[in-house]
Every structure is written in structure tokens, then in C-alpha cells.
C-alpha positions as CSV (number, residue, x, y, z in Angstrom):
1,X,151.1,60.2,7.0
2,X,154.3,61.5,5.4
3,X,153.8,62.5,1.8
4,X,156.4,60.2,0.2
5,X,155.0,57.2,2.2
6,X,151.5,58.0,1.0
7,X,152.6,58.3,-2.6
8,X,154.2,54.9,-2.5
9,X,151.1,53.3,-0.9
10,X,148.9,54.9,-3.6
11,X,150.9,53.2,-6.4
12,X,148.6,50.1,-6.5
13,X,145.2,48.8,-7.4
14,X,142.0,50.2,-5.8
15,X,138.4,49.2,-6.4
16,X,135.9,52.0,-7.0
17,X,133.7,50.2,-4.6
18,X,129.9,49.9,-4.9
19,X,127.7,50.9,-2.0
20,X,125.5,47.8,-1.2
21,X,121.8,48.4,-0.5
22,X,118.9,46.5,0.9
23,X,115.9,45.6,-1.1
24,X,114.2,48.7,0.3
25,X,117.0,50.9,-1.0
26,X,118.7,51.7,2.2
27,X,122.5,51.5,2.6
28,X,123.3,48.0,3.8
29,X,126.1,48.6,6.3
30,X,126.6,45.0,7.2
31,X,126.8,44.0,3.6
32,X,129.4,46.7,3.0
33,X,131.5,45.4,5.9
34,X,131.2,41.8,4.5
35,X,132.3,43.0,1.0
36,X,135.3,44.8,2.5
37,X,136.3,41.7,4.5
38,X,136.3,39.7,1.3
39,X,138.3,42.3,-0.6
40,X,140.8,42.8,2.2
41,X,142.3,39.4,1.3
42,X,142.8,40.2,-2.4
43,X,145.9,42.4,-2.5
44,X,144.4,45.8,-3.0
45,X,146.3,48.9,-1.8
46,X,143.1,50.2,-0.4
47,X,139.6,51.4,-1.5
48,X,137.7,54.3,-3.0
49,X,134.4,54.7,-1.2
50,X,131.8,57.1,-2.4
51,X,133.1,57.5,-5.9
52,X,131.0,57.6,-9.0
53,X,130.4,53.8,-8.8
54,X,129.5,54.2,-5.1
55,X,126.5,56.3,-6.0
56,X,127.8,59.2,-3.9
57,X,125.5,61.7,-5.6
58,X,122.4,59.7,-4.5
59,X,123.3,59.5,-0.8
60,X,122.5,62.0,1.9
61,X,125.2,63.7,4.0
62,X,124.3,61.4,6.9
63,X,124.5,58.3,4.7
64,X,127.9,59.3,3.3
65,X,129.3,59.8,6.7
66,X,128.1,56.4,7.9
67,X,129.6,54.7,4.8
68,X,133.0,56.1,5.6
69,X,132.7,55.2,9.3
70,X,131.7,51.6,8.5
71,X,134.4,51.5,5.8
72,X,137.2,52.7,8.1
73,X,136.2,50.2,10.9
74,X,136.4,47.3,8.4
75,X,139.5,48.4,6.4
76,X,142.9,47.5,8.0
77,X,145.0,50.5,8.9
78,X,147.7,49.5,6.4
79,X,145.2,49.9,3.5
80,X,144.4,53.4,2.2
81,X,140.8,54.7,2.4
82,X,140.1,57.2,-0.4
83,X,136.8,59.1,0.1
84,X,134.9,60.7,-2.8
85,X,134.1,64.2,-1.4
86,X,133.6,66.3,-4.5
87,X,130.2,68.2,-4.5
88,X,128.8,71.0,-6.6
89,X,130.2,73.9,-4.7
90,X,133.6,74.7,-3.2
91,X,132.3,75.4,0.3
92,X,130.3,72.2,0.4
93,X,133.2,70.2,-0.9
94,X,135.5,71.6,1.8
95,X,132.9,70.7,4.5
96,X,132.5,67.2,3.0
97,X,136.2,66.7,2.9
98,X,136.6,67.7,6.6
99,X,133.9,65.3,7.6
100,X,135.6,62.5,5.6
101,X,138.8,63.2,7.5
102,X,137.0,62.9,10.8
103,X,135.6,59.5,9.6
104,X,139.1,58.2,9.0
105,X,139.7,58.8,5.3
106,X,143.4,59.1,4.3
107,X,142.8,60.9,1.0
108,X,140.0,62.8,-0.6
109,X,139.1,62.4,-4.3
110,X,137.6,65.6,-5.6
111,X,135.6,65.3,-8.8
112,X,135.3,68.3,-11.1
113,X,132.2,70.4,-10.3
114,X,130.0,70.0,-13.3
115,X,126.5,71.6,-12.8
116,X,127.6,74.9,-14.4
117,X,129.7,73.2,-17.1
118,X,130.2,76.3,-19.3
119,X,131.6,78.2,-16.3
120,X,134.2,75.5,-15.5
121,X,137.1,77.2,-17.1
122,X,140.7,76.3,-16.3
123,X,140.8,79.3,-14.0
124,X,137.7,78.2,-12.2
125,X,138.9,74.7,-11.7
126,X,142.3,75.9,-10.5
127,X,140.7,78.2,-7.9
128,X,138.3,75.5,-6.8
129,X,140.9,72.8,-6.2
130,X,143.4,75.2,-4.6
131,X,140.7,76.4,-2.1
132,X,139.8,72.8,-1.2
133,X,143.4,71.8,-0.9
134,X,144.1,74.8,1.3
135,X,141.4,73.9,3.7
136,X,141.5,70.1,3.6
137,X,143.0,68.3,6.7
138,X,143.9,65.4,4.4
139,X,145.7,65.2,1.0
140,X,143.5,65.4,-2.1
141,X,143.4,63.8,-5.5
142,X,142.0,65.7,-8.5
143,X,139.4,63.7,-10.4
144,X,138.8,64.0,-14.2
145,X,136.0,61.8,-15.4
146,X,134.7,63.5,-18.6
147,X,132.4,60.5,-19.4
148,X,130.3,61.3,-16.3
149,X,130.8,65.1,-15.8
150,X,131.4,66.3,-19.4
151,X,134.5,68.2,-18.1
152,X,138.1,67.3,-18.6
153,X,140.8,68.7,-16.4
154,X,143.3,70.4,-18.7
155,X,147.0,69.6,-18.4
156,X,147.7,73.3,-17.6
157,X,145.5,73.0,-14.5
158,X,147.5,70.0,-13.3
159,X,150.7,71.9,-13.9
160,X,149.4,74.8,-11.9
161,X,148.3,72.6,-9.0
162,X,150.9,69.8,-8.9
163,X,153.2,71.8,-6.6
164,X,150.6,72.4,-4.0
165,X,151.7,70.6,-0.8
166,X,148.2,69.1,-0.2
167,X,147.5,67.9,-3.7
168,X,149.1,64.5,-4.0
169,X,147.9,63.4,-7.4
170,X,144.9,62.7,-9.6
171,X,142.6,60.0,-11.0
172,X,142.4,60.1,-14.7
173,X,139.3,58.3,-16.0
174,X,139.8,59.4,-19.5
175,X,141.4,57.3,-22.3
176,X,143.2,60.0,-24.3
177,X,146.9,59.0,-24.3
178,X,148.0,62.4,-25.5
179,X,146.3,64.1,-22.6
180,X,147.6,61.5,-20.2
181,X,151.1,62.2,-21.4
182,X,150.4,65.9,-20.8
183,X,149.4,65.2,-17.2
184,X,152.6,63.3,-16.6
185,X,154.8,66.0,-18.2
186,X,152.9,68.7,-16.2
187,X,153.3,67.0,-12.8
188,X,156.3,64.7,-13.0
189,X,156.3,61.3,-11.4
190,X,158.2,61.7,-8.1
191,X,155.7,63.7,-6.0
192,X,152.4,63.4,-7.9
193,X,150.7,60.0,-8.4
194,X,148.4,59.3,-11.3
195,X,145.8,56.6,-11.1
196,X,144.1,55.3,-14.2
197,X,140.3,55.0,-14.1
198,X,139.5,53.4,-17.4
199,X,139.7,49.6,-17.7
200,X,140.4,49.8,-21.4
201,X,143.2,52.4,-21.1
202,X,144.8,51.3,-17.8
203,X,147.3,48.8,-19.2
204,X,148.6,51.1,-21.8
205,X,148.9,53.9,-19.4
206,X,150.7,51.8,-16.8
207,X,153.2,50.4,-19.3
208,X,153.9,53.8,-20.8
209,X,154.5,55.3,-17.3
210,X,151.4,57.5,-17.7
211,X,149.8,56.0,-14.6
212,X,151.2,54.6,-11.3
213,X,148.2,52.6,-10.3
214,X,144.5,52.1,-11.0
215,X,141.1,52.9,-9.4
216,X,138.6,50.7,-11.4
217,X,134.9,49.9,-11.2
218,X,135.8,46.7,-12.9
219,X,137.9,45.7,-9.8
220,X,134.6,45.0,-8.0
221,X,134.1,42.0,-10.4
222,X,137.6,41.2,-11.5
223,X,139.7,42.1,-8.4
224,X,142.5,39.6,-9.1
225,X,143.0,40.8,-12.6
226,X,143.1,44.4,-11.4
227,X,145.8,43.7,-8.8
228,X,147.8,41.5,-11.1
229,X,147.7,44.1,-13.9
230,X,149.5,46.7,-11.8
231,X,152.0,44.1,-10.6
232,X,152.7,42.9,-14.1
233,X,153.1,46.4,-15.5
234,X,155.5,47.2,-12.7
235,X,157.6,44.2,-13.6
236,X,157.5,45.2,-17.3
237,X,155.8,41.9,-18.1
238,X,154.0,42.7,-21.4
239,X,152.4,39.3,-21.9
240,X,150.9,39.2,-18.4
241,X,149.8,42.8,-18.7
242,X,148.0,42.0,-21.9
243,X,146.3,39.0,-20.4
244,X,145.0,40.9,-17.4
245,X,144.0,43.9,-19.5
246,X,142.0,41.6,-21.7
247,X,140.1,40.2,-18.7
248,X,139.3,43.8,-17.5
249,X,138.3,44.9,-20.9
250,X,135.9,42.0,-21.3
251,X,134.4,42.5,-17.9
252,X,134.0,46.2,-18.6
253,X,132.3,45.5,-21.9
254,X,130.0,42.7,-20.6
255,X,129.2,43.9,-17.1
256,X,130.1,47.6,-17.2
257,X,127.8,48.4,-20.1
258,X,124.9,48.1,-17.6
259,X,126.4,50.8,-15.4
260,X,126.4,50.6,-11.6
261,X,123.5,48.2,-11.6
262,X,125.7,45.9,-13.7
263,X,128.6,46.2,-11.2
264,X,126.3,45.4,-8.3
265,X,124.9,42.4,-10.1
266,X,128.4,41.3,-10.9
267,X,129.4,41.4,-7.2
268,X,126.3,39.4,-6.4
269,X,127.3,36.8,-9.1
270,X,130.6,36.5,-7.2
271,X,128.7,35.5,-4.1
272,X,128.8,38.9,-2.3
273,X,126.5,41.9,-1.8
274,X,125.2,44.4,-4.3
275,X,121.5,45.1,-4.1
276,X,119.5,47.6,-6.1
277,X,120.6,51.0,-7.4
278,X,118.9,54.2,-6.5
279,X,116.5,55.9,-8.9
280,X,116.8,57.4,-11.4
281,X,119.3,54.7,-12.2
282,X,117.5,51.6,-13.5
283,X,117.7,48.1,-12.0
284,X,118.3,45.1,-14.2
285,X,115.8,42.7,-15.7
286,X,116.2,39.0,-15.0
287,X,117.5,38.6,-18.6
288,X,120.1,41.3,-18.0
289,X,121.2,39.7,-14.8
290,X,121.7,36.4,-16.7
291,X,124.0,38.2,-19.1
292,X,126.0,39.5,-16.1
293,X,126.3,36.0,-14.6
294,X,127.7,34.8,-17.9
295,X,130.1,37.8,-18.0
296,X,131.6,37.0,-14.6
297,X,132.4,33.4,-15.2
């Protein structure tokens, strides 16, 4: 796909989709397909599969490949499939990204390597991302999610990488407005897309032109608010943006505080498929599920 076309198609709302599982803890492919058929009607620009919310780190290589294959078969061609392919090492990330491309992914989302946190200097991150981008058959997005990895991509790294022909943008799941401004200044807005990943920060970032779209876990439970927020911000409609942002913040507080198990329970409360999370994540008690049901109504 031509770069400018892809950039335009990425400037929308994407759910960081859950990976449904059976009661025995296996990936539920039919449930994933049904969830996607529901979401295909809601106005999303596409999907992120195998992101942090998709429990990528708990799935085997074989399971990850099947999730993407099932996803691509059930996602219309006009919707973007972003695959989370970041692993602990550069070589394994390259291999994973190539496999995602074979499965039909349009873009790869590469989370910061984090096992050796103290070694992840700006130079190490720059070299890692450049090597992946050089070898990837599909464009990549940088992924900064310090709340999960403990690592923040510095603005200087974005500045260094933004001109790479195969690095198309980033997902910024932080909430630091000063850093978000630094990302925008480092990369510009014409050839580098920034997608906000924090439900609390998304509206502010969109309205301030510090983000072009969103990839949100909260979109699993509040899909209409996620799509409407991006549309309202694009129109400059402050009142509507605040309304949708309040919905997303509430859902994030009431459902997201239970983590991935909460998002899965929230999807179930919407009448769709979630299932259990994989250990060592903890499943919810009946009392906690009751709170989730209240939070989704």
C-alpha cells in the first residue's frame, strides 16, 4: 500500500483487541471471528491484534500466527490490520514481523524491548528499530508503553527514526503532554502518524494535534465513544470531544482497573466473547464481574 494512503487510513480509531479464549484457556478462534464481525460494523479504521491487551506475551508462536490468520480472514480488506510483533530480541522481532506480513497484516506494532531495561538506551532502541524496519516487509509503528514495559521512547529516538522509509509512525500510550509535544515536533505530521493509547489522554492529544488517531483497550467496551471521539476532535467539536472522552475515562476507570480480565468481562457484558485470561494474570471473582457489568451500562 502506498505510504500516504496508509497514513490517511491510520488516522482513525482502532481497538486494542482482546484475544478470546475458551474455558480451558485455548484461543477461541470462532469467538474471535464473531467479535470481529460485530466490530466491523462500528466505524473502526481497523484493529490491533496481539497487542498488550491481546495477551501476545502469553501466546505461542503457533497461536500468534493463527490469531492473525483468523483475523485477516474476518477483517474486510478496507480495514487495517495492525499486528503486535515486538519480542525481546531484535532477530526474533524481525522473524515475527515477517510471519505477520505473511498472515496478511498491513502494519507491525513494535513494543520496546524491556527485559534488559537498564541496557535500553536511546542508541540501543534506535539500532533495534532501524534493524527491524530495514528487514520488515511491511511498515512498522514504534510503540512506547511505559506503564507496561518501564521504558519510554525518547523524543530524540523518534527524531532519528522518523525519516526511515519503513517507519510510518508510533503508538504513544503515555500521558505526558510535554513528551507528546516532543514527539510531534520530532516527527512532523505529514509523513508520521501518532496514535494515542491512553484513554485519559487521548482527547487532549487529539485536540492539540499531538495525536492523529487512537488505539485503545477501552474501545473493546466503548467502541462507539472511541470512534466518535476521533471524529469529534477532527471536526474541532470541543463539547462532543469532552462527552466521548468522559465516557472513555469512566470505562477505563471502572473496567480497565481490572486489567485484561476486566476488558474481557466487559466484552462479555456487551454480549460478545471474552473468556478467561492466561496465568499469571488473575481471573475475576463474581463480585468483580458484577462491578464490570455496572460499569458497561
